[in-house]
SERORO-975624 format. One line per field, with one value per atom (N, C-alpha, C): residue in three letters; atom name; x, y, z. Coordinates in nm, 3 decimals. Layout:
N
aa: [ALA, ...] .
at: [CA, ...] .
east: [X, ...] .
north: [Y, ...] .
up: [Z, ...] .
This chain:
127
aa: [VAL, VAL, VAL, GLN, GLN, GLN, LEU, LEU, LEU, GLN, GLN, GLN, ALA, ALA, ALA, SER, SER, SER, GLY, GLY, GLY, GLY, GLY, GLY, GLY, GLY, GLY, LEU, LEU, LEU, VAL, VAL, VAL, GLN, GLN, GLN, ALA, ALA, ALA, GLY, GLY, GLY, GLY, GLY, GLY, SER, SER, SER, LEU, LEU, LEU, ARG, ARG, ARG, LEU, LEU, LEU, SER, SER, SER, CYS, CYS, CYS, VAL, VAL, VAL, ALA, ALA, ALA, SER, SER, SER, GLY, GLY, GLY, ARG, ARG, ARG, THR, THR, THR, PHE, PHE, PHE, SER, SER, SER, SER, SER, SER, CYS, CYS, CYS, SER, SER, SER, MET, MET, MET, GLY, GLY, GLY, TRP, TRP, TRP, PHE, PHE, PHE, ARG, ARG, ARG, GLN, GLN, GLN, ALA, ALA, ALA, PRO, PRO, PRO, GLY, GLY, GLY, LYS, LYS, LYS, GLU, GLU, GLU, ARG, ARG, ARG, GLU, GLU, GLU, PHE, PHE, PHE, VAL, VAL, VAL, ALA, ALA, ALA, GLY, GLY, GLY, ILE, ILE, ILE, SER, SER, SER, VAL, VAL, VAL, SER, SER, SER, GLY, GLY, GLY, GLY, GLY, GLY, SER, SER, SER, THR, THR, THR, SER, SER, SER, TYR, TYR, TYR, ALA, ALA, ALA, ASP, ASP, ASP, SER, SER, SER, VAL, VAL, VAL, LYS, LYS, LYS, GLY, GLY, GLY, ARG, ARG, ARG, PHE, PHE, PHE, THR, THR, THR, ILE, ILE, ILE, SER, SER, SER, ARG, ARG, ARG, ASP, ASP, ASP, ASN, ASN, ASN, ALA, ALA, ALA, LYS, LYS, LYS, ASN, ASN, ASN, THR, THR, THR, ALA, ALA, ALA, TYR, TYR, TYR, LEU, LEU, LEU, GLN, GLN, GLN, MET, MET, MET, ASN, ASN, ASN, SER, SER, SER, LEU, LEU, LEU, LYS, LYS, LYS, PRO, PRO, PRO, ASP, ASP, ASP, ASP, ASP, ASP, ALA, ALA, ALA, ALA, ALA, ALA, VAL, VAL, VAL, TYR, TYR, TYR, TYR, TYR, TYR, CYS, CYS, CYS, ALA, ALA, ALA, ALA, ALA, ALA, SER, SER, SER, ARG, ARG, ARG, THR, THR, THR, ALA, ALA, ALA, GLY, GLY, GLY, GLY, GLY, GLY, ILE, ILE, ILE, ARG, ARG, ARG, ALA, ALA, ALA, PRO, PRO, PRO, PRO, PRO, PRO, PRO, PRO, PRO, ARG, ARG, ARG, ALA, ALA, ALA, SER, SER, SER, VAL, VAL, VAL, TYR, TYR, TYR, ASP, ASP, ASP, TYR, TYR, TYR, TRP, TRP, TRP, GLY, GLY, GLY, GLN, GLN, GLN, GLY, GLY, GLY, THR, THR, THR, LEU, LEU, LEU, VAL, VAL, VAL, THR, THR, THR, VAL, VAL, VAL, SER, SER, SER, SER, SER, SER] .
at: [N, CA, C, N, CA, C, N, CA, C, N, CA, C, N, CA, C, N, CA, C, N, CA, C, N, CA, C, N, CA, C, N, CA, C, N, CA, C, N, CA, C, N, CA, C, N, CA, C, N, CA, C, N, CA, C, N, CA, C, N, CA, C, N, CA, C, N, CA, C, N, CA, C, N, CA, C, N, CA, C, N, CA, C, N, CA, C, N, CA, C, N, CA, C, N, CA, C, N, CA, C, N, CA, C, N, CA, C, N, CA, C, N, CA, C, N, CA, C, N, CA, C, N, CA, C, N, CA, C, N, CA, C, N, CA, C, N, CA, C, N, CA, C, N, CA, C, N, CA, C, N, CA, C, N, CA, C, N, CA, C, N, CA, C, N, CA, C, N, CA, C, N, CA, C, N, CA, C, N, CA, C, N, CA, C, N, CA, C, N, CA, C, N, CA, C, N, CA, C, N, CA, C, N, CA, C, N, CA, C, N, CA, C, N, CA, C, N, CA, C, N, CA, C, N, CA, C, N, CA, C, N, CA, C, N, CA, C, N, CA, C, N, CA, C, N, CA, C, N, CA, C, N, CA, C, N, CA, C, N, CA, C, N, CA, C, N, CA, C, N, CA, C, N, CA, C, N, CA, C, N, CA, C, N, CA, C, N, CA, C, N, CA, C, N, CA, C, N, CA, C, N, CA, C, N, CA, C, N, CA, C, N, CA, C, N, CA, C, N, CA, C, N, CA, C, N, CA, C, N, CA, C, N, CA, C, N, CA, C, N, CA, C, N, CA, C, N, CA, C, N, CA, C, N, CA, C, N, CA, C, N, CA, C, N, CA, C, N, CA, C, N, CA, C, N, CA, C, N, CA, C, N, CA, C, N, CA, C, N, CA, C, N, CA, C, N, CA, C, N, CA, C, N, CA, C, N, CA, C, N, CA, C, N, CA, C, N, CA, C, N, CA, C, N, CA, C, N, CA, C, N, CA, C, N, CA, C, N, CA, C, N, CA, C] .
east: [-0.972, -0.919, -0.774, -0.740, -0.600, -0.555, -0.436, -0.384, -0.259, -0.251, -0.136, -0.083, 0.034, 0.095, 0.190, 0.197, 0.288, 0.323, 0.417, 0.453, 0.586, 0.650, 0.780, 0.885, 1.001, 1.109, 1.220, 1.310, 1.424, 1.393, 1.413, 1.386, 1.494, 1.524, 1.619, 1.553, 1.633, 1.582, 1.513, 1.398, 1.318, 1.214, 1.224, 1.131, 1.002, 0.920, 0.788, 0.763, 0.679, 0.629, 0.485, 0.408, 0.274, 0.260, 0.231, 0.209, 0.060, 0.033, -0.106, -0.122, -0.241, -0.273, -0.410, -0.410, -0.535, -0.583, -0.709, -0.768, -0.863, -0.856, -0.952, -1.065, -1.177, -1.287, -1.383, -1.495, -1.602, -1.601, -1.505, -1.511, -1.421, -1.353, -1.260, -1.330, -1.449, -1.518, -1.564, -1.554, -1.589, -1.467, -1.349, -1.224, -1.155, -1.104, -1.008, -0.876, -0.798, -0.673, -0.556, -0.440, -0.321, -0.198, -0.096, 0.035, 0.137, 0.224, 0.334, 0.462, 0.575, 0.701, 0.802, 0.898, 1.002, 1.134, 1.226, 1.361, 1.449, 1.559, 1.648, 1.695, 1.680, 1.726, 1.635, 1.521, 1.428, 1.293, 1.216, 1.082, 0.986, 0.880, 0.777, 0.711, 0.690, 0.631, 0.513, 0.421, 0.303, 0.341, 0.276, 0.298, 0.171, 0.060, -0.065, -0.183, -0.298, -0.421, -0.537, -0.639, -0.757, -0.882, -0.988, -1.114, -1.183, -1.291, -1.366, -1.410, -1.462, -1.512, -1.403, -1.291, -1.182, -1.188, -1.287, -1.304, -1.213, -1.149, -1.059, -0.925, -0.818, -0.684, -0.595, -0.489, -0.389, -0.251, -0.150, -0.015, 0.086, 0.194, 0.309, 0.368, 0.421, 0.479, 0.588, 0.659, 0.773, 0.731, 0.604, 0.561, 0.453, 0.407, 0.302, 0.346, 0.255, 0.284, 0.356, 0.403, 0.474, 0.398, 0.334, 0.263, 0.112, 0.040, -0.106, -0.164, -0.248, -0.317, -0.456, -0.500, -0.633, -0.685, -0.810, -0.867, -0.976, -0.996, -1.104, -1.180, -1.291, -1.365, -1.423, -1.449, -1.501, -1.396, -1.269, -1.160, -1.092, -1.145, -1.085, -0.936, -0.902, -0.762, -0.736, -0.627, -0.576, -0.445, -0.415, -0.294, -0.214, -0.086, 0.000, 0.086, 0.052, 0.131, 0.243, 0.366, 0.483, 0.561, 0.568, 0.642, 0.760, 0.851, 0.968, 1.037, 1.059, 1.115, 1.256, 1.285, 1.415, 1.478, 1.610, 1.675, 1.617, 1.572, 1.514, 1.380, 1.320, 1.193, 1.213, 1.336, 1.362, 1.324, 1.244, 1.194, 1.108, 1.068, 0.961, 0.830, 0.740, 0.612, 0.503, 0.423, 0.316, 0.181, 0.084, -0.051, -0.123, -0.222, -0.294, -0.440, -0.525, -0.669, -0.719, -0.810, -0.871, -1.022, -1.079, -1.224, -1.296, -1.227, -1.297, -1.248, -1.121, -1.067, -1.107, -1.121, -1.154, -1.301, -1.328, -1.465, -1.487, -1.553, -1.571, -1.439, -1.361, -1.230, -1.121, -1.008, -0.894, -0.857, -0.809, -0.777, -0.656, -0.643, -0.525, -0.397, -0.289, -0.162, -0.087, -0.154, -0.094, -0.113, -0.006, -0.013, -0.110, -0.129, -0.209, -0.358, -0.403, -0.547, -0.578, -0.477, -0.498, -0.504, -0.598, -0.624, -0.556, -0.536, -0.482, -0.363, -0.265, -0.142, -0.105, -0.054, 0.001, 0.145, 0.205, 0.338, 0.450, 0.422, 0.525, 0.581, 0.619, 0.684, 0.801, 0.914, 1.039, 1.053, 1.082, 1.110, 1.256, 1.331, 1.471, 1.488, 1.552, 1.571, 1.720, 1.768, 1.911, 1.935, 2.047, 2.078, 2.160] .
north: [-0.801, -0.668, -0.661, -0.563, -0.538, -0.411, -0.417, -0.307, -0.250, -0.119, -0.049, 0.048, 0.018, 0.105, 0.204, 0.323, 0.425, 0.521, 0.610, 0.714, 0.694, 0.581, 0.559, 0.649, 0.651, 0.734, 0.746, 0.839, 0.864, 0.986, 0.972, 1.082, 1.081, 1.197, 1.206, 1.165, 1.115, 1.082, 1.204, 1.180, 1.290, 1.343, 1.302, 1.349, 1.268, 1.299, 1.237, 1.188, 1.089, 1.039, 0.994, 1.001, 0.945, 0.840, 0.720, 0.611, 0.603, 0.567, 0.547, 0.406, 0.354, 0.222, 0.232, 0.229, 0.239, 0.100, 0.075, -0.056, -0.049, -0.150, -0.162, -0.254, -0.247, -0.333, -0.265, -0.332, -0.272, -0.315, -0.399, -0.455, -0.384, -0.278, -0.211, -0.168, -0.112, -0.057, -0.164, -0.290, -0.399, -0.475, -0.426, -0.491, -0.413, -0.484, -0.424, -0.408, -0.310, -0.283, -0.285, -0.312, -0.313, -0.274, -0.234, -0.206, -0.296, -0.354, -0.435, -0.381, -0.423, -0.384, -0.498, -0.496, -0.597, -0.532, -0.537, -0.486, -0.600, -0.568, -0.673, -0.767, -0.896, -0.995, -1.016, -0.949, -0.962, -1.013, -1.063, -1.110, -0.993, -1.018, -0.916, -0.894, -0.768, -0.737, -0.643, -0.658, -0.574, -0.432, -0.336, -0.196, -0.133, -0.146, -0.082, -0.150, -0.142, -0.196, -0.104, -0.115, -0.028, -0.106, -0.078, -0.148, -0.102, -0.167, -0.136, 0.010, 0.057, 0.195, 0.298, 0.250, 0.341, 0.384, 0.335, 0.377, 0.309, 0.203, 0.130, 0.109, 0.139, 0.123, 0.051, -0.007, -0.070, -0.048, -0.047, -0.018, -0.108, -0.134, -0.197, -0.099, -0.152, -0.065, 0.026, -0.024, 0.051, 0.176, 0.186, 0.302, 0.384, 0.340, 0.413, 0.555, 0.648, 0.788, 0.856, 0.779, 0.837, 0.812, 0.698, 0.661, 0.669, 0.702, 0.706, 0.639, 0.541, 0.475, 0.535, 0.551, 0.605, 0.549, 0.577, 0.529, 0.624, 0.625, 0.702, 0.605, 0.556, 0.455, 0.511, 0.639, 0.700, 0.700, 0.698, 0.698, 0.562, 0.463, 0.329, 0.334, 0.414, 0.436, 0.428, 0.362, 0.361, 0.437, 0.495, 0.577, 0.534, 0.564, 0.549, 0.675, 0.761, 0.880, 0.845, 0.869, 0.832, 0.958, 0.988, 1.103, 1.060, 1.151, 1.124, 0.994, 0.981, 0.856, 0.832, 0.705, 0.662, 0.569, 0.554, 0.459, 0.318, 0.280, 0.146, 0.130, 0.239, 0.231, 0.197, 0.199, 0.170, 0.026, 0.012, -0.121, -0.106, -0.219, -0.219, -0.230, -0.136, -0.132, -0.189, -0.277, -0.343, -0.309, -0.284, -0.272, -0.404, -0.432, -0.557, -0.536, -0.622, -0.613, -0.748, -0.742, -0.863, -0.857, -0.962, -0.966, -1.008, -1.081, -1.143, -1.101, -1.063, -1.031, -0.890, -0.871, -0.738, -0.708, -0.601, -0.557, -0.432, -0.445, -0.330, -0.290, -0.391, -0.364, -0.381, -0.322, -0.341, -0.490, -0.540, -0.682, -0.719, -0.847, -0.892, -0.861, -0.838, -0.801, -0.919, -0.999, -1.118, -1.115, -1.144, -1.144, -1.249, -1.356, -1.467, -1.433, -1.326, -1.293, -1.207, -1.165, -1.079, -1.160, -1.122, -1.198, -1.139, -1.009, -0.941, -0.855, -0.851, -0.775, -0.688, -0.569, -0.483, -0.523, -0.452, -0.490, -0.433, -0.340, -0.284, -0.154, -0.068, 0.058, 0.077, 0.118, 0.123, 0.255, 0.245, 0.361, 0.352, 0.455, 0.462, 0.583, 0.562, 0.670, 0.688, 0.805, 0.833, 0.895, 0.858, 0.910, 1.037] .
up: [-1.098, -1.069, -1.111, -1.188, -1.224, -1.153, -1.095, -1.015, -1.079, -1.082, -1.138, -1.034, -0.980, -0.880, -0.946, -0.890, -0.942, -0.830, -0.860, -0.765, -0.696, -0.720, -0.661, -0.722, -0.660, -0.711, -0.609, -0.636, -0.548, -0.462, -0.334, -0.242, -0.133, -0.082, 0.028, 0.159, 0.250, 0.382, 0.442, 0.502, 0.556, 0.460, 0.334, 0.234, 0.231, 0.131, 0.118, -0.023, -0.032, -0.160, -0.139, -0.247, -0.243, -0.352, -0.312, -0.407, -0.438, -0.561, -0.604, -0.659, -0.645, -0.698, -0.765, -0.896, -0.972, -1.007, -0.983, -1.010, -1.128, -1.208, -1.317, -1.272, -1.338, -1.301, -1.205, -1.182, -1.103, -0.958, -0.920, -0.786, -0.685, -0.728, -0.637, -0.510, -0.523, -0.406, -0.309, -0.347, -0.257, -0.207, -0.240, -0.199, -0.088, 0.010, 0.102, 0.028, 0.068, -0.001, 0.095, 0.042, 0.125, 0.046, 0.120, 0.062, 0.132, 0.054, 0.103, 0.040, 0.095, 0.035, 0.047, -0.043, -0.041, -0.076, 0.018, -0.004, -0.055, -0.122, -0.175, -0.065, -0.090, 0.005, 0.125, 0.124, 0.236, 0.189, 0.281, 0.248, 0.233, 0.158, 0.144, 0.280, 0.313, 0.443, 0.429, 0.521, 0.526, 0.565, 0.500, 0.533, 0.591, 0.516, 0.560, 0.492, 0.558, 0.502, 0.529, 0.446, 0.462, 0.427, 0.501, 0.481, 0.352, 0.321, 0.200, 0.196, 0.307, 0.310, 0.335, 0.384, 0.422, 0.566, 0.639, 0.776, 0.876, 0.835, 0.923, 0.854, 0.923, 0.867, 0.968, 0.918, 1.004, 0.944, 1.030, 0.986, 1.054, 0.984, 1.047, 1.149, 1.256, 1.360, 1.303, 1.205, 1.151, 1.075, 1.036, 0.958, 1.027, 1.142, 1.214, 1.243, 1.217, 1.240, 1.125, 1.029, 0.913, 0.783, 0.772, 0.649, 0.673, 0.567, 0.573, 0.449, 0.472, 0.361, 0.348, 0.226, 0.201, 0.070, 0.040, -0.085, -0.132, -0.260, -0.322, -0.411, -0.363, -0.438, -0.568, -0.571, -0.694, -0.804, -0.765, -0.863, -0.874, -0.803, -0.806, -0.770, -0.673, -0.642, -0.492, -0.458, -0.321, -0.319, -0.204, -0.191, -0.069, -0.076, 0.041, 0.049, 0.143, 0.167, 0.262, 0.218, 0.298, 0.333, 0.460, 0.510, 0.595, 0.616, 0.700, 0.659, 0.531, 0.480, 0.532, 0.555, 0.605, 0.501, 0.505, 0.413, 0.425, 0.545, 0.564, 0.493, 0.449, 0.376, 0.229, 0.183, 0.043, 0.010, -0.095, -0.133, -0.258, -0.312, -0.412, -0.335, -0.364, -0.296, -0.386, -0.329, -0.402, -0.340, -0.425, -0.374, -0.399, -0.318, -0.327, -0.289, -0.342, -0.316, -0.268, -0.173, -0.120, -0.135, -0.194, -0.213, -0.086, 0.000, 0.112, 0.250, 0.261, 0.394, 0.434, 0.563, 0.613, 0.590, 0.522, 0.502, 0.582, 0.696, 0.784, 0.846, 0.881, 0.940, 0.834, 0.861, 0.772, 0.770, 0.660, 0.650, 0.735, 0.767, 0.843, 0.768, 0.839, 0.774, 0.714, 0.636, 0.576, 0.426, 0.355, 0.209, 0.158, 0.234, 0.185, 0.172, 0.236, 0.228, 0.106, 0.035, -0.081, -0.210, -0.295, -0.417, -0.540, -0.541, -0.658, -0.618, -0.706, -0.678, -0.796, -0.765, -0.868, -0.898, -0.992, -1.039, -0.954, -0.867, -0.780, -0.834, -0.742, -0.777, -0.682, -0.735, -0.660, -0.585, -0.458, -0.374, -0.329, -0.357, -0.317, -0.226, -0.112, -0.016, 0.007, -0.024, -0.006, 0.132, 0.190, 0.325, 0.317] .
């Protein structure tokens, strides 16, 4: 599976962005998906995860109520809708796919369970 993330950009605090992650290959619909982010000088951190069917999601506490992860298996695409953005949300955002973790439930919030990673898309939030 190859992943291509897009949708990042510059936004004012309080604004919104929607990230997309398009997957190549036929296995997208059998993979759990996740979004992670990494700010300069910080470790990569979990943002959100979604099960194979999309029926189960999980979020980092820092983004609950503001971010929404979703997927469209017919389009081989996962999304991250980000609302009420804060300067602390600024980072490079990565999408990831897991062949084995999760399934019915959203995968664990650990980078180690993901098998495939996109190249990242930069989100900048101005105060």
